[in-house]
N, C-alpha and C positions, 0 to 999 in steps of 0.2 A: 124385233126379236134379236137377241145377241147370240152370236155363234162364237164359241171359243175354239181356237185351232192350236193344238199343241204341236210343236215342231221339234223333231229330234235332229240335231246337227251332228254331223260326223266329227269325231274327235281329231281328225287329221286336217285341221285348219292350218293354213299358211300363217307364219308368225305375225305378219302385218295384219291379216284379217282378224286374228285372235286379239291383237292389240286394239284394233278399232272396236270390236265388240265389247271388250273390257272398258274402253273409254266411254262407249255409248251407255253402258250400264251405270257407270259412275256418274255420268252427266245426267242421266234420267233420275237417279237417286237424288242428286243435287236439286234438280227441278222440283221434285216432290217436297223438298225441304224449304222451298221459298215460302215466305210468309203468306203469299197469296194462295198457295195450294195447301199449306200445312194447317191452315185455320179449320176449325170444325164446321164452318159454314162459309158460303160464298161472300166475298166482300162486295158483290154487286147486288143491289136491291132495286126493285122497281114497284111503282104504284100506278094504278089507273084510277082516276077520280072523276066524278061527275057532280056538277051543281047546276041547277036549273038556269041560274043567271050567267054562268060561265061556260056551260057545255062540258064536253069531255076533254080531259087533259092528262098527260103522263108526267111522272116524275121518276128520275133515276138517281141513284146514289152509287157512284163509282169508287173503286179503291183509290187510295192516294197515289200520286205520281211515283213516290218512292217504291211502293209495292209493285206497281206496274213495271217500273224500270228494273227492279230486281228480277222479276219473272222474265222479262224480255232478254236480259243479259244471260240468264240461264238457258232460255229457249233457243237462242241464236245458234247454238251448236247443232241443232236438229234442222233448222230452217235455212241456213246459209249454205249454198252449194260449195263454197270453198272449204267448208269445215269437213274434216274426215268423218265425223259422225252425222253428216247430213242424212236425214231419215231415208230417202230412197236408196242411197248408197248402202246403208246398213241393211235394208230389205234385200238388196241384191246379194250381199255377202251371205246372209242367212239362206237365201234361195239357192245359192251356189253349192251349199253343203248339205242340203236335204234331198232325200230321194223320194219323198212323198209328193206325188203330183198334185194332190188337193192343196197341200201346204204351199207349193210353188205358185199355184193359181191364185190363192188368197193373197200371197205377197205381191204378185204381179198386179192384181186388182187394186190393192192399196197404193202401190207405186203409181199406177196410171191415174188414179183419182187425185193423188197429190199433185201430179203434173197438170192434169186436164182441168180440174175444178178448183184447185186451191184447197187450203186447209179447212175452210169453213164448212164444207159438206162431205169430206171424204169419209168420215166415220158415221155418217147418218144413214148409210145404205148397207144392205147385206153384202157379205164378202163374195158371194157367187154372182157372176154376171151372166144373165140369161138373155 
């Protein structure tokens, strides 16, 4: 089940924090415009096949190296700690300017998952930690 959390951020952001959030939004828009994400369908396809004489086997078709490289170049701004738009840093900025305790908790959970489990599973679990 997906839970949407709307976060109202104070308009009294420090200029540097505002610049980081603006850069984050611009880079997120650029990421969605990569050919890998902008396509109407995933560039990753898989098949499972079975034949009596061969048994069960899997086939996968991956995107071209150029598509993957374009995506990774755009995604690095969220993944690399040295980038000012590093995802957990941006979550911290948003959390600093919201008064809603539920929103702060959701941001904290996302940040912890990013650090503790890596990116592969952080979005697969509910935002509330029980």
